[in-house]
C-alpha positions as CSV (number, residue, x, y, z in Angstrom):
1,M,4.8,-68.3,35.2
2,G,1.5,-66.7,37.6
3,S,-1.7,-65.8,36.5
4,C,-1.9,-62.4,38.8
5,L,0.3,-60.6,36.8
6,S,-0.5,-56.8,37.0
7,F,0.2,-53.5,35.3
8,E,0.4,-50.0,37.0
9,S,-1.0,-47.4,34.9
10,R,-2.8,-44.0,35.1
11,S,-6.4,-43.7,33.8
12,P,-6.3,-41.2,30.7
13,L,-9.3,-40.1,31.3
14,S,-8.9,-39.5,35.1
15,G,-5.3,-39.2,35.9
16,S,-5.9,-41.7,38.9
17,A,-3.6,-44.8,39.5
18,R,-5.7,-48.1,38.5
19,T,-4.3,-51.3,38.0
20,T,-4.7,-53.1,34.6
21,S,-4.8,-57.1,34.3
22,K,-2.9,-59.1,32.0
23,E,-6.4,-60.5,31.1
24,E,-7.9,-57.2,30.1
25,L,-4.5,-56.0,28.6
26,H,-5.0,-58.4,26.1
27,R,-9.1,-58.0,25.4
28,I,-7.9,-53.7,24.5
29,P,-9.7,-53.8,21.2
30,G,-7.1,-52.7,18.0
31,R,-4.2,-53.5,20.4
32,M,-2.5,-56.7,18.9
33,F,0.8,-58.4,20.2
34,L,0.7,-62.2,18.8
35,N,0.9,-62.9,14.5
36,G,-1.7,-61.5,12.7
37,S,-2.8,-58.4,10.8
38,S,-5.4,-55.3,10.3
39,E,-6.0,-52.5,7.9
40,V,-3.0,-50.6,9.2
41,A,-0.4,-53.2,10.6
42,S,1.0,-56.9,9.8
43,I,2.9,-58.5,12.9
44,F,4.8,-61.7,12.5
45,T,7.7,-63.3,15.0
46,Q,9.2,-66.8,14.6
47,Q,11.7,-68.7,16.9
48,G,14.7,-69.3,15.9
49,K,17.1,-72.3,17.0
50,K,18.6,-70.4,20.0
51,G,15.9,-71.5,22.4
52,P,12.8,-69.7,23.9
53,N,11.7,-67.0,21.5
54,Q,13.0,-64.0,23.3
55,D,11.2,-61.4,20.7
56,A,8.1,-59.8,21.1
57,M,6.0,-57.1,19.4
58,I,2.8,-54.7,19.6
59,V,0.7,-52.6,17.2
60,W,-1.8,-50.7,19.5
61,E,-4.4,-48.6,17.2
62,N,-6.4,-46.1,18.8
63,F,-3.4,-45.6,21.3
64,G,-4.3,-43.1,24.1
65,S,-8.4,-43.6,22.9
66,R,-7.2,-41.3,19.9
67,T,-9.0,-42.3,16.4
68,D,-5.9,-41.0,14.5
69,T,-3.1,-42.4,16.7
70,V,-1.2,-45.9,16.9
71,F,1.6,-47.3,19.0
72,C,4.2,-49.8,17.5
73,G,7.3,-51.3,18.8
74,V,9.3,-54.5,18.9
75,F,11.5,-55.6,21.4
76,D,14.6,-58.4,21.5
77,G,15.1,-59.8,24.9
78,H,18.7,-61.2,25.3
79,G,20.3,-63.4,28.2
80,P,18.5,-66.2,30.8
81,H,15.3,-64.4,31.4
82,G,15.4,-62.1,27.9
83,H,11.9,-63.5,27.0
84,F,10.5,-62.7,30.2
85,V,11.9,-59.2,30.1
86,A,10.8,-58.8,26.3
87,K,7.5,-59.5,27.1
88,R,7.2,-57.2,30.6
89,V,8.3,-54.5,28.6
90,R,5.6,-54.7,25.6
91,D,2.8,-54.9,28.3
92,C,4.2,-52.2,30.4
93,L,5.9,-49.7,28.6
94,P,2.6,-48.1,26.3
95,L,0.8,-48.1,29.3
96,K,3.6,-45.9,30.9
97,L,3.9,-43.7,27.7
98,R,-0.1,-43.5,27.5
99,A,-0.2,-42.3,31.5
100,E,3.0,-39.5,30.9
101,W,1.4,-38.2,27.3
102,E,-1.9,-37.3,29.4
103,D,0.1,-35.8,32.0
104,N,1.7,-33.7,30.0
105,I,-1.2,-32.9,27.5
106,K,-2.6,-31.3,31.0
107,D,0.8,-29.7,32.0
108,A,0.8,-28.1,28.6
109,D,-2.7,-26.6,28.8
110,Y,-2.4,-25.3,32.2
111,V,0.8,-23.7,30.9
112,R,-1.0,-22.1,27.4
113,E,-3.8,-21.0,30.5
114,T,-1.5,-19.6,32.8
115,S,1.5,-17.7,30.9
116,P,3.6,-18.4,28.0
117,N,6.6,-17.2,30.0
118,T,6.1,-20.4,32.3
119,R,7.6,-22.5,29.1
120,S,11.1,-22.3,29.7
121,S,10.7,-23.2,33.3
122,L,8.8,-26.7,32.2
123,Y,11.6,-27.3,29.8
124,S,13.8,-26.8,32.6
125,E,12.0,-28.9,35.1
126,D,11.9,-31.7,32.2
127,A,15.5,-31.9,32.3
128,S,16.0,-31.7,36.1
129,F,14.1,-34.9,35.5
130,I,17.1,-36.7,33.7
131,S,19.7,-37.4,36.0
132,A,23.1,-35.6,35.3
133,D,25.2,-38.1,34.1
134,E,22.5,-38.4,31.0
135,E,22.0,-34.6,30.5
136,S,24.8,-35.1,28.0
137,R,22.3,-37.5,25.8
138,V,19.6,-35.7,25.9
139,S,19.3,-32.1,23.9
140,F,16.5,-29.7,25.8
141,D,17.2,-26.4,23.3
142,V,14.2,-24.8,22.9
143,E,14.9,-23.0,19.7
144,E,15.2,-26.5,18.3
145,T,12.3,-27.8,19.7
146,E,10.3,-24.9,18.6
147,K,10.8,-25.8,15.0
148,H,9.0,-29.0,15.7
149,P,5.3,-29.3,16.3
150,E,4.2,-29.1,20.0
151,V,3.1,-33.2,20.1
152,F,7.0,-33.6,19.4
153,Q,8.2,-31.4,22.4
154,T,5.1,-33.3,24.4
155,L,5.5,-37.0,23.4
156,K,9.7,-36.6,23.6
157,D,9.3,-36.0,27.2
158,S,6.4,-38.7,27.8
159,F,8.9,-41.3,26.0
160,L,12.0,-40.2,28.1
161,K,9.9,-40.6,31.7
162,A,8.6,-43.6,30.4
163,Y,11.2,-45.5,29.5
164,K,13.1,-44.4,33.1
165,F,10.3,-45.7,34.8
166,M,9.8,-49.1,32.9
167,D,13.5,-49.7,33.6
168,R,13.3,-48.6,36.9
169,E,9.9,-51.0,37.4
170,L,12.6,-53.9,36.2
171,R,15.1,-53.5,38.7
172,S,12.2,-53.7,41.2
173,Y,11.2,-57.2,39.9
174,N,11.6,-60.3,42.5
175,N,10.3,-62.7,39.7
176,I,12.3,-61.8,36.8
177,N,15.9,-61.4,37.2
178,C,17.0,-58.4,35.2
179,F,20.8,-58.6,36.5
180,C,22.0,-60.5,33.3
181,S,18.7,-60.2,31.0
182,G,17.4,-57.3,29.1
183,T,15.6,-56.0,25.8
184,T,16.1,-53.9,23.5
185,A,12.8,-51.8,22.0
186,V,12.3,-49.5,18.7
187,T,8.7,-47.7,19.5
188,L,7.1,-45.2,17.7
189,V,3.9,-43.0,18.0
190,K,1.9,-41.9,15.1
191,Q,-0.5,-39.2,15.2
192,G,-1.8,-38.1,12.2
193,Q,0.9,-36.9,10.2
194,D,3.1,-36.6,13.3
195,L,5.7,-40.0,13.8
196,V,7.5,-39.7,17.0
197,I,10.4,-43.0,17.5
198,G,12.0,-43.6,20.4
199,N,14.8,-46.3,20.3
200,I,17.3,-48.3,22.7
201,G,19.7,-51.2,21.7
202,D,19.8,-52.5,17.9
203,S,16.3,-53.0,16.4
204,R,15.5,-51.2,13.5
205,A,12.6,-48.7,12.2
206,V,12.7,-47.9,8.2
207,L,10.6,-46.2,6.1
208,A,9.4,-46.9,2.1
209,M,9.0,-43.9,0.5
210,R,8.8,-42.9,-3.3
211,D,11.4,-40.9,-4.7
212,M,11.5,-38.4,-7.9
213,D,10.5,-40.7,-10.2
214,G,8.2,-43.3,-8.0
215,S,10.7,-45.6,-7.2
216,L,10.8,-47.2,-3.7
217,V,13.7,-46.1,-1.6
218,A,14.8,-47.4,1.9
219,V,15.1,-44.7,4.5
220,Q,16.5,-46.2,8.3
221,L,14.8,-43.6,10.7
222,T,16.9,-45.3,13.8
223,V,20.4,-45.8,14.8
224,D,21.8,-49.3,15.7
225,L,23.3,-48.2,19.4
226,K,25.8,-50.7,19.4
227,P,29.1,-49.8,21.5
228,N,31.5,-49.1,18.5
229,L,29.8,-45.8,18.1
230,P,32.2,-42.9,19.5
231,V,29.6,-41.8,21.6
232,E,28.8,-44.8,23.2
233,A,32.4,-46.3,23.4
234,E,33.4,-42.6,25.3
235,R,30.1,-43.0,27.8
236,I,31.1,-46.6,28.6
237,R,34.4,-46.1,29.1
238,K,34.3,-43.2,31.2
239,C,32.1,-44.7,33.6
240,K,34.9,-47.7,33.5
241,G,33.2,-50.1,31.3
242,R,35.4,-51.6,28.8
243,V,34.7,-52.1,24.7
244,F,36.2,-54.5,22.6
245,S,35.6,-57.0,20.0
246,L,36.6,-60.9,20.2
247,R,39.2,-61.8,17.7
248,N,36.8,-64.1,16.3
249,E,34.7,-61.4,15.7
250,P,36.4,-58.2,15.2
251,D,33.0,-56.8,13.9
252,V,31.3,-57.0,17.0
253,A,31.9,-54.5,19.8
254,R,30.8,-55.7,23.2
255,V,30.4,-54.1,26.8
256,W,32.6,-55.6,29.4
257,L,32.7,-55.2,33.1
258,P,35.9,-53.1,34.8
259,N,37.3,-56.5,36.1
260,S,35.7,-59.6,34.5
261,N,35.5,-60.5,30.7
262,S,31.9,-60.3,30.8
263,P,29.2,-60.3,30.1
264,G,29.9,-59.0,26.8
265,L,26.8,-57.0,25.3
266,A,26.6,-56.3,22.5
267,M,24.4,-53.1,22.3
268,A,25.3,-49.7,24.3
269,R,21.2,-49.0,25.6
270,A,19.5,-51.7,27.1
271,F,16.3,-52.2,29.5
272,G,17.6,-54.4,32.2
273,D,21.0,-55.5,32.3
274,F,21.7,-53.8,35.4
275,C,25.1,-55.4,35.6
276,L,26.5,-53.0,33.4
277,K,24.1,-50.2,34.5
278,D,26.9,-48.7,36.6
279,F,29.7,-49.2,34.0
280,G,27.8,-47.1,30.9
281,L,25.0,-49.1,29.8
282,I,22.2,-47.1,29.9
283,S,18.0,-47.2,29.1
284,V,17.6,-43.6,27.8
285,P,16.3,-43.6,24.3
286,E,17.5,-41.7,21.3
287,I,14.0,-39.8,20.3
288,S,13.3,-38.7,16.9
289,Y,10.4,-37.0,14.8
290,R,9.3,-36.7,11.2
291,L,6.7,-35.7,9.6
292,L,4.8,-37.9,7.4
293,T,4.0,-37.2,3.8
294,E,1.9,-38.8,1.1
295,K,5.2,-40.2,-0.6
296,D,5.5,-42.4,2.5
297,Q,4.2,-45.5,2.3
298,F,5.1,-48.4,4.9
299,I,7.3,-48.3,8.1
300,V,9.2,-51.5,8.8
301,L,10.0,-52.3,12.7
302,A,12.3,-55.1,13.1
303,T,14.5,-57.1,15.4
304,D,18.1,-57.9,14.5
305,G,17.3,-61.4,13.3
306,I,16.0,-59.5,10.3
307,W,19.0,-57.1,9.8
308,D,21.5,-59.3,10.1
309,V,20.9,-61.3,6.3
310,L,18.5,-58.7,4.7
311,S,19.5,-54.9,3.7
312,N,17.5,-52.1,4.0
313,E,16.6,-51.8,0.8
314,E,16.3,-56.0,0.5
315,V,13.3,-55.3,3.4
316,V,11.9,-52.6,1.9
317,N,11.4,-54.2,-1.5
318,I,10.1,-57.8,0.2
319,V,7.4,-56.2,1.9
320,A,6.3,-53.9,-1.2
321,S,6.2,-57.5,-3.1
322,A,3.4,-59.3,-1.0
323,S,0.8,-60.1,-2.2
324,L,-1.4,-58.9,0.4
325,R,-0.8,-56.8,3.4
326,S,-1.7,-59.4,5.7
327,F,1.4,-61.5,4.6
328,A,3.8,-58.7,4.6
329,A,5.4,-59.4,7.9
330,R,5.5,-63.1,7.4
331,S,7.2,-63.0,4.0
332,L,9.8,-60.8,5.5
333,V,10.3,-63.2,8.7
334,E,10.3,-66.3,5.8
335,A,12.8,-64.4,4.0
336,A,15.2,-63.7,6.5
337,V,15.5,-66.9,7.6
338,L,16.2,-68.3,4.3
339,G,18.8,-65.6,4.6
340,W,20.6,-67.5,7.4
341,R,20.2,-70.7,5.9
342,T,22.8,-69.6,3.2
343,K,24.9,-67.0,4.8
344,Y,25.3,-68.3,7.9
345,P,24.5,-72.2,7.3
346,T,26.5,-73.2,10.3
347,S,25.2,-70.6,12.8
348,K,21.7,-71.0,14.7
349,V,19.0,-68.9,12.9
350,D,18.2,-66.1,15.1
351,D,14.6,-64.9,16.5
352,C,12.9,-62.6,14.2
353,A,9.6,-59.8,15.1
354,V,8.4,-57.5,12.5
355,V,5.9,-54.8,12.6
356,C,4.6,-53.3,9.1
357,L,3.0,-50.2,9.7
358,F,1.2,-49.2,6.7
359,L,0.6,-45.5,5.7
360,D,-1.9,-45.5,2.8
361,S,-5.4,-46.4,3.1
362,N,-5.0,-48.7,0.1
363,S,-3.8,-52.5,0.3
364,I,-0.7,-53.4,-1.6
365,V,-1.3,-54.6,-4.7
366,S,0.1,-57.6,-6.2
367,S,2.1,-58.0,-9.5
368,T,-0.6,-58.8,-11.3
369,A,-2.6,-55.9,-10.3
370,C,0.5,-53.0,-10.3
371,S,-0.5,-50.4,-12.8
372,T,3.4,-48.5,-12.7
373,K,6.5,-49.2,-13.9
374,Q,7.8,-48.6,-10.5
375,D,5.8,-51.0,-8.9
376,D,6.9,-53.8,-11.1
377,K,10.1,-53.2,-10.6
378,T,9.8,-53.4,-6.8
379,I,8.1,-56.6,-7.0
380,R,10.1,-58.2,-9.4
381,E,13.4,-56.7,-7.1
382,G,11.7,-58.7,-4.0
383,D,10.6,-61.8,-5.9
384,E,13.9,-62.2,-7.2
385,I,15.4,-61.3,-4.0
386,L,13.2,-64.6,-2.6
387,E,14.1,-67.0,-5.5
388,K,17.6,-66.5,-5.4
389,Q,17.6,-67.4,-1.9
390,K,15.5,-70.4,-2.1
391,E,18.0,-71.5,-4.8
392,E,20.9,-71.2,-2.5
393,V,18.9,-73.2,-0.1
394,S,18.1,-76.2,-2.6
395,D,21.9,-76.0,-3.6
396,L,23.1,-76.4,0.0
397,E,20.1,-79.2,1.4
398,E,22.3,-81.2,-1.8
399,L,25.0,-81.1,-0.1
400,L,24.0,-82.0,3.5
401,S,22.2,-85.3,4.1
402,E,19.2,-84.6,6.7
403,E,21.0,-86.0,9.6
404,E,24.2,-84.0,9.2
405,E,21.4,-80.6,9.2
406,N,19.2,-82.0,12.3
407,R,23.0,-82.6,13.9
408,W,23.7,-78.8,13.0
409,S,20.9,-77.2,14.8
410,A,21.4,-79.2,17.6
411,L,24.7,-77.7,18.1
412,G,25.3,-75.6,21.4
413,G,27.8,-73.4,19.4
414,V,27.4,-69.6,19.3
415,S,25.6,-68.3,16.7
416,R,26.9,-65.4,14.0
417,A,27.2,-62.7,16.7
418,N,25.5,-63.4,19.9
419,T,23.9,-60.7,22.1
420,L,25.0,-61.8,25.5
421,L,28.5,-64.0,25.7
422,T,28.7,-65.0,29.5
423,L,27.4,-64.3,32.5
424,P,29.4,-62.6,35.8
425,K,30.7,-64.7,38.2
426,F,29.6,-62.7,41.1
427,I,26.1,-62.8,42.7
428,P,24.6,-59.0,43.0
429,D,24.3,-57.8,46.9
430,K,20.8,-58.6,48.1
431,E,19.1,-55.0,49.1
């Protein structure tokens, strides 16, 4: 794990190619990738019981040298080298997105300066960038696009290109084997009140907002891109890949090679996993836009270690019940770990990674400082979830001796739903 890792990007100021070393990258002000918090975000990750922590996360404030802009992302690696893939994508994808965004802004400025009639041709050029087999999955409807602000189209194009270049770069690495390893990615850029999200895999983004009576409600912002979705399954089967569930886990659809019962990937889109890229697995992100309002309180990005045991509503209530926003992400991970121990006591706890992005300027208040009935209700609900889980864990520990519990945690068996089951029996041809 060498000390000479470098990341190619283009300067947002000059547009020229340059190299950003890993040390320079980690010293950028406003960029967080380790457990911690800032005025606008709280992030936390914890290793599960499966091996190395394959989850990664990032919050980058003042993204692209814009004071009103923040980039956030969580990445859930899988396969033998998934932890390396997740961290590499965490470090490289934001740089690629920043570079593409700057280029697209310059292109848009040029179009405005020349002629408005060239706008449609610009979109046509962007559409041609996507390969023919991907056109059915990406919409370039000009009329639909014009309903959104210009920042959406600019960032949409930037996300598409950055994700494509990221996957292409992973294929070229010699020091990270991405043939049967990969990662999810749910990423967002918030500029002012404009929110653009790019997503592949089964990590998730959820928004907490106030409804008409002031209560907090959870709004899921992304779709878990699993193989059982009709559109995803159709694409995979058209490419000769297979989609089916195992008898002992009928609710978990997986992607398999045409003539081999491997690898059994439990998602339809991912970075890496090149053994399946010819058989329907893609890295094209689903991109969505939302105009934020004063009713929107915070956004939670998290890997499936959270969502497998906690509902969207439970996640929102737990984050809202944190006495300080700096504890919010950690509180959520601790609640998920308790959830794993109570709901799946014989399974290995999954890795967890959480980013909480707060949309207001005020800290989350504790239950003693709440001034509204709705806030009191939310905090009580969050506390009740944690207390119930703690009671269930306590009951469970009374039934299990410490020796038995340690033996269970050391078992080599599968968890409730492993992302990847088996590796192909063949070795890819070396080019």
